[in-house]
C-alpha positions in Angstrom: 46.3 -43.1 35.1 43.1 -42.9 32.7 43.9 -40.4 29.4 41.5 -38.0 28.7 40.6 -37.3 25.7 40.2 -33.6 24.6 36.8 -32.4 22.8 37.2 -29.9 19.8 36.5 -26.5 20.7 34.6 -25.9 17.6 31.1 -26.5 17.9 29.4 -29.3 15.9 27.6 -28.4 12.8 24.1 -28.8 14.5 25.3 -26.3 17.3 26.0 -23.7 14.5 22.9 -24.0 12.8 20.8 -23.7 15.8 22.7 -20.7 16.8 21.5 -18.8 13.6 18.0 -17.6 14.0 15.7 -18.4 10.8 15.6 -14.5 10.5 19.1 -14.1 9.6 18.6 -16.1 6.4 18.6 -14.2 3.0 15.6 -15.3 1.7 13.9 -14.1 5.2 15.6 -10.9 5.2 14.6 -10.1 1.4 10.6 -10.9 2.5 11.0 -8.7 5.7 12.5 -5.9 3.2 9.6 -6.4 0.9 6.9 -6.4 3.5 8.5 -3.3 5.5 9.0 -1.2 2.2 6.0 -2.1 0.6 8.2 -2.3 -2.3 8.3 -5.5 -4.8 11.8 -4.4 -5.8 13.4 -5.6 -2.7 12.6 -9.1 -3.7 16.0 -11.3 -4.5 16.0 -13.7 -7.1 16.2 -16.5 -4.1 13.0 -15.3 -2.7 11.2 -15.4 -5.9 12.1 -18.8 -6.6 11.2 -19.8 -2.9 7.7 -18.2 -3.4 7.1 -20.0 -6.5 8.2 -23.4 -5.4 6.9 -23.4 -1.9 4.1 -20.6 -1.5 1.4 -21.4 -4.2 2.6 -18.5 -6.3 2.8 -18.5 -10.2 6.1 -17.3 -11.9 4.4 -14.6 -13.8 7.2 -15.4 -16.6 10.0 -14.1 -14.8 11.1 -11.9 -11.5 10.3 -8.5 -13.4 6.7 -10.0 -14.1 6.3 -11.1 -10.5 7.4 -7.6 -9.0 4.9 -5.9 -11.3 2.2 -8.1 -10.5 1.8 -7.0 -6.9 3.3 -3.6 -7.2 0.2 -1.8 -6.7 -0.7 -1.1 -3.0 -4.1 -3.5 -3.3 -2.5 -6.2 -5.0 0.4 -6.2 -2.3 -2.1 -6.1 0.5 -5.0 -8.4 -0.9 -3.4 -10.8 -3.0 0.6 -11.1 -2.3 0.4 -10.6 1.7 -2.7 -12.7 2.0 -0.6 -16.0 0.9 1.1 -15.8 4.4 -2.0 -14.4 6.4 -3.6 -17.5 8.6 -6.9 -15.6 8.7 -7.3 -15.6 5.0 -8.4 -18.0 2.2 -5.4 -17.3 0.5 -3.2 -18.4 3.1 -0.7 -21.1 2.0 0.1 -23.4 5.0 3.0 -25.7 5.4 2.5 -29.0 4.5 4.5 -32.5 5.1 6.6 -31.8 2.0 7.8 -28.7 3.5 9.3 -30.5 6.4 12.5 -31.1 4.2 15.5 -28.9 4.8 15.6 -25.8 2.6 19.2 -26.0 0.9 22.1 -26.3 3.6 20.5 -23.6 6.2 19.4 -26.0 8.6 16.0 -24.8 8.5 13.1 -26.5 6.9 10.8 -24.9 4.4 8.2 -25.0 7.0 9.9 -22.8 9.6 10.9 -20.4 6.8 7.2 -20.1 5.8 5.8 -19.8 9.2 8.5 -16.9 9.6 7.2 -15.4 6.8 3.7 -15.3 8.3 5.1 -14.0 11.5 6.4 -10.9 9.8 3.2 -10.4 8.0 1.1 -10.8 10.9 3.2 -7.9 12.6 2.5 -5.5 9.9 -0.7 -6.4 8.0 -2.6 -3.9 10.0 -0.6 -1.0 9.6 -0.1 -2.1 5.6 -3.7 -2.4 5.5 -4.3 1.1 6.4 -1.8 2.2 4.2 -3.3 0.7 0.9 -6.7 2.0 2.2 -5.1 5.5 2.0 -3.4 5.6 -1.3 -6.8 4.0 -2.8 -8.9 6.5 -1.3 -6.3 9.3 -2.5 -6.6 7.8 -5.8 -10.4 7.8 -5.8 -10.6 11.4 -4.6 -8.2 12.6 -7.1 -10.4 10.6 -10.1 -13.7 12.4 -8.3 -12.0 15.7 -8.6 -11.7 15.3 -12.4 -15.0 14.1 -12.8 -16.4 16.7 -10.9 -14.7 19.5 -12.8 -15.7 17.7 -16.2 -19.6 17.6 -15.4 -20.0 20.8 -13.0 -17.7 23.3 -14.5 -15.6 26.0 -12.7 -17.3 26.8 -9.8 -16.5 30.2 -8.1 -17.4 32.0 -4.8 -18.5 35.7 -5.3 -19.1 38.3 -2.4 -21.8 40.9 -3.3 -23.3 43.7 -1.5 -26.6 45.4 -2.1 -26.2 49.1 -3.1 -29.5 49.8 -1.7 -30.0 47.8 1.7 -26.4 47.0 2.2 -26.9 43.3 2.6 -23.8 41.3 2.1 -24.2 38.2 -0.2 -22.1 35.1 -1.1 -22.9 33.3 -4.1 -21.6 30.3 -5.7 -21.1 30.6 -9.6 -20.9 27.4 -11.6 -19.3 28.3 -15.0 -20.3 25.5 -17.8 -18.8 27.1 -20.8 -16.0 29.4 -21.8 -18.4 32.4 -22.2 -18.0 35.4 -19.7 -21.3 36.4 -18.5 -22.0 39.9 -17.5 -22.6 40.1 -13.6 -24.2 43.3 -14.0 -27.7 42.2 -14.0 -27.3 40.5 -10.8 -29.9 41.7 -8.1 -30.4 41.3 -4.4 -32.7 38.6 -3.3 -33.9 41.0 -0.5 -35.0 44.1 -2.2 -34.3 43.5 -5.5 -31.6 46.3 -6.4 -28.7 45.5 -8.2 -25.6 44.2 -6.2 -22.2 45.0 -6.8 -18.9 42.7 -6.1 -17.5 43.4 -3.1 -13.9 42.0 -2.8 -12.3 39.5 -5.4 -13.7 36.5 -7.0 -12.4 33.3 -5.5 -11.8 30.3 -7.6 
């Protein structure tokens, strides 16, 4: 009678590692949070170390300096994310030295970097549009400040001619603090004085 040896019900270490997707690793979770929230504050110390050691970044002195360096929307999009964008010259590809296992995760550094690139590919278009929108809003706010500084206050006034009854809308730019008397304004059609109709806007 042959004896049968019982196999262990527990999976081998290799099986357990194969069942754990790379996306569940804490370093990948942190990277995904950074990209999806567009917020460098989501970066953990582990991710910071991984980026400096294997992804071509410099340390920026410490994790706080690193976060600050890439917090602005344009820096986040055009510098930080580009390290993982295969279509960009900043792309930091996986090299032979990255084929070594990362810690005891069962995944290589190259596989983790490939997951980073997959996450960036998924979100780069939306994040690029977001950065463009933020930049456009910033430039428009600066434009408004400069416009007001160089053109002065602009007011829109509706007037009515006392003689011919013509309605006129006039834009008035006030370049100083002096209050000019508007009683001397005349109709461009008949030359007679005009009076303000309604309220001054602006």
